C-alpha positions in Angstrom: 73.0 88.6 114.1 73.5 91.4 116.6 76.7 93.2 115.8 78.4 95.0 118.7 81.0 97.1 116.8 80.1 96.7 113.1 77.3 97.4 110.6 76.6 95.4 107.5 76.3 97.4 104.3 74.6 96.4 101.0 76.6 97.5 98.0 75.3 98.6 94.6 75.2 101.4 92.1 73.0 104.4 91.3 69.9 103.8 89.2 70.0 103.3 85.5 70.3 106.2 83.0 67.0 107.6 81.8 65.2 106.0 84.7 64.4 106.7 88.3 65.3 104.8 91.5 61.6 104.0 92.3 61.4 101.2 89.6 65.2 100.3 89.4 65.9 96.6 90.2 69.3 97.4 91.7 67.9 100.0 94.1 65.0 97.7 95.0 67.5 94.9 95.8 69.5 97.2 98.1 66.3 98.1 100.0 65.2 94.4 100.2 68.6 93.5 101.7 67.4 94.8 105.1 70.9 96.2 106.0 71.0 99.4 108.0 73.6 100.9 105.5 73.6 101.1 101.7 76.8 102.0 99.8 76.3 103.0 96.2 78.8 104.1 93.6 78.3 106.6 90.8 80.3 108.2 88.0 82.7 111.1 88.7 84.8 111.1 85.5 83.3 112.9 82.5 84.9 110.1 80.3 82.7 107.5 82.0 79.6 109.6 81.9 79.8 110.3 78.2 81.6 107.2 76.8 80.5 104.5 79.2 77.0 105.5 80.5 76.2 107.3 77.2 74.4 110.1 79.0 74.7 113.8 79.7 76.6 115.3 82.5 73.4 116.8 83.9 71.5 113.4 83.9 74.4 111.8 85.7 74.0 114.4 88.5 70.3 113.6 88.6 70.7 109.9 89.0 73.3 110.4 91.8 71.1 112.7 93.8 67.8 110.8 93.3 69.4 107.4 94.0 70.8 108.6 97.3 67.6 110.4 98.2 65.4 107.4 97.6 67.5 105.2 99.8 67.6 107.8 102.5 63.8 108.3 102.3 63.4 104.6 102.9 65.3 104.7 106.2 68.8 103.8 105.0 72.1 105.3 106.0 73.8 106.0 102.7 77.5 106.1 101.8 78.3 107.4 98.3 81.4 106.1 96.5 82.7 108.6 93.9 84.1 106.1 91.4 87.3 107.2 89.6 87.3 110.4 91.6 91.0 111.2 91.2 91.0 110.6 87.5 87.8 112.6 87.2 89.1 115.5 89.3 92.2 115.7 87.1 90.1 115.8 84.0 87.4 118.3 85.2 87.7 119.4 88.9 84.5 121.5 88.8 82.4 118.6 87.6 83.9 116.1 90.0 83.0 118.4 92.8 79.5 118.7 91.5 79.0 114.9 91.6 79.9 115.0 95.3 77.5 117.8 96.0 74.7 115.9 94.2 75.3 113.0 96.6 75.3 115.3 99.6 72.1 117.0 98.5 70.5 113.5 98.3 71.5 112.8 101.9 74.8 110.8 101.8 76.4 110.9 105.2 79.8 110.2 103.8 81.2 110.7 100.3 84.2 108.5 99.5 86.9 109.5 97.1 87.8 106.4 95.0 91.1 105.7 93.2 89.4 103.0 91.2 92.2 102.4 88.7 94.8 102.4 91.5 97.2 104.7 89.6 97.2 107.8 91.7 100.4 108.7 93.5 100.5 109.9 97.2 101.4 113.5 96.4 98.5 113.7 93.9 96.1 112.4 96.6 97.4 115.0 99.0 97.1 117.9 96.6 93.6 116.9 95.5 92.2 116.6 99.0 93.8 119.9 100.1 92.1 121.7 97.2 88.8 119.9 97.8 88.3 119.9 101.5 87.7 123.6 102.1 85.0 123.8 99.4 83.4 120.4 100.2 82.5 120.9 103.9 81.3 117.3 104.4 82.7 114.1 105.9 84.6 112.1 103.3 86.4 108.8 103.0 89.0 107.1 100.9 88.9 104.0 98.7 92.2 102.9 97.1 93.5 100.1 94.9 97.0 98.8 94.7 97.8 98.9 91.0 100.8 101.2 91.6 101.7 99.7 95.0 100.5 102.9 96.8 97.2 101.8 98.2 98.2 101.9 101.9 100.2 105.0 101.5 97.4 106.8 99.7 94.9 105.8 102.4 97.2 107.0 105.2 97.7 110.3 103.4 94.0 110.8 103.0 93.4 110.2 106.7 96.1 112.7 107.6 94.3 115.2 105.3 90.9 114.6 107.0 89.3 111.4 105.7 87.1 109.8 108.4 86.6 106.4 106.6 88.9 104.0 104.9 87.3 101.4 102.6 89.4 98.2 101.9 89.6 94.5 102.5 91.4 92.1 104.9 94.8 91.1 103.3 94.1 93.4 100.4 91.8 91.0 98.6 90.4 92.5 95.4 90.4 92.6 91.7 93.5 93.1 89.7 96.3 94.0 92.2 93.8 94.2 95.1 92.2 96.8 97.3 94.0 98.5 100.2 95.0 96.0 102.9 93.0 97.1 106.0 95.3 95.1 108.3 98.2 97.3 107.4 96.1 100.4 107.5 94.7 99.6 111.0 98.2 98.8 112.3 99.7 101.9 110.9 96.9 104.2 112.1 97.0 102.8 115.6 100.7 102.2 116.2 102.2 105.0 114.1 99.6 107.8 113.8 97.8 107.6 117.1 94.3 106.8 115.8 91.9 104.4 117.5 90.4 102.0 114.9 89.5 98.9 117.0 88.0 98.4 120.4 90.5 98.4 123.3 92.6 95.2 123.3 91.6 94.0 119.8 94.7 95.0 117.9 96.6 91.8 118.8 93.9 89.8 117.0 95.0 91.1 113.6 97.3 88.1 113.0 94.5 85.7 113.8 92.0 87.6 111.6 94.4 87.7 108.6 95.0 84.0 108.7 91.3 83.2 109.3 90.2 85.2 106.2 92.9 83.4 104.1 91.6 80.1 105.3 87.9 80.9 104.6 88.9 82.3 101.2 90.8 79.0 100.6 94.0 80.8 99.6 97.5 80.2 101.0 98.3 83.0 103.5 100.9 85.5 102.3 103.5 85.1 105.0 105.4 88.2 103.7 102.6 90.6 104.5 103.6 93.4 106.8 102.7 93.1 110.4 100.8 89.7 110.1 103.0 87.6 107.9 105.2 84.9 109.5 108.2 86.6 107.9 107.3 90.1 109.1 109.4 89.6 112.2 111.7 86.8 111.1 115.4 87.3 111.3 117.9 85.4 109.2 121.1 87.4 108.9 123.7 86.7 111.5 124.5 90.4 112.2 120.8 91.0 112.7 120.2 88.2 115.1 123.3 89.1 117.2 122.0 92.6 117.5 118.5 91.4 118.3 119.8 89.3 121.2 121.0 92.5 122.8 118.1 94.8 121.9 114.9 93.7 120.1 114.4 97.3 118.9 117.5 97.2 116.8 115.8 95.4 113.9 112.1 95.6 114.6 109.9 98.7 113.9 107.2 97.6 116.4 106.8 94.8 118.9 105.3 91.8 117.0 103.0 91.0 120.0 101.1 94.2 119.5 99.5 92.7 116.3 99.4 89.1 117.6 102.6 88.0 115.8 105.9 86.9 117.2 109.6 87.2 116.4 111.3 84.2 114.7 114.9 83.4 114.2 115.7 81.5 111.0 118.7 79.3 110.5 120.2 79.4 106.9 123.5 79.9 105.1 123.3 83.5 106.2 123.2 82.6 109.8 125.8 83.3 112.4 126.5 82.0 115.9 123.7 84.1 117.3 121.1 82.3 115.2 122.2 78.9 116.6 122.3 80.2 120.1 118.7 81.6 119.7 117.5 78.3 118.2 119.1 76.3 121.0 117.4 78.6 123.6 114.1 78.2 121.8 114.3 74.4 122.2 115.6 74.5 125.8 119.2 73.5 125.0 121.8 75.1 127.1 124.9 76.4 125.1 127.9 78.2 126.4 129.1 81.3 124.5 127.9 84.8 123.8 127.2 86.2 120.3 129.2 89.0 119.0 127.1 91.6 117.3 129.8 92.6 114.8 130.5 89.2 113.1 128.0 86.8 114.7 130.7 84.5 116.2 131.5 84.1 119.9 134.0 85.6 122.3 135.1 82.0 123.1 136.3 81.4 119.5 140.1 81.4 119.6 140.2 82.1 115.8 138.1 85.3 116.2 139.2 87.7 113.5 141.7 85.3 111.9 141.7 84.6 108.2 140.4 81.2 107.1 142.9 78.6 105.8 141.1 78.6 102.4 139.4 81.6 100.8 135.7 81.1 100.3 134.4 80.5 96.8 132.9 83.6 95.2 129.1 83.6 95.3 128.8 83.4 91.5 130.6 80.1 91.2 
């Protein structure tokens, strides 16, 4: 296939401990994939180097540099993912930086800071990058997981601090609590932060893309997702709908059409007259009356403001 705006990347790891990339099956598979880009991950955290890989800190630096260099020498563009970067930086900042420098020496065009466990909070991401960027001097990206419900925020903070790449998935698909949801990241970057992420005119296709991916993955779409869920711009409360009928901006942070979605009015036990008027208009039924934004009744109601004949039952009965 000929891609107009995208590149396919093969994903794998650095070569094995005590070996070289030349005879490593994983590295050979990356080269055989015939993709223009290879993304490989390596260890940043000293805990992983000594307790998981069972090797030395020096040998870990060697396999990072040699793996990147071998792929680069064979004509690949290489992105290096620094696994567990934020945990590794907290444990040993100097060594974490050395792992990035090893990848840069090998020829990585981008080094990606990974919050692999998903537990880093936004202010820690900000602090780490502000300390790192002046001494790194190389393009870097961000890779976040959502285990503490901060994946999108952490990605946006990283971009604000200079990250040029965000790794994630559509709808936040991923192990455990998921990767960062690229749909939300793209919408926030374009609509809230002034970045261009997609070709001109493609932002309204986010809704279609989100639901297409859910269908292909054979999962029920999460209709409560920001921006692209059917509930993202659904209005149920009577006060909300009455205000929306006067100004759509009153209860919507962006225009839903910008991401391919649409506003919906839901009728429920929380509805007011404005909900019914909106539904009638939606189905082409003409109804007299105008919704009042304060109590969601109409100005034609002669009992407007009067007490009901019987007090309502408390909600807990």
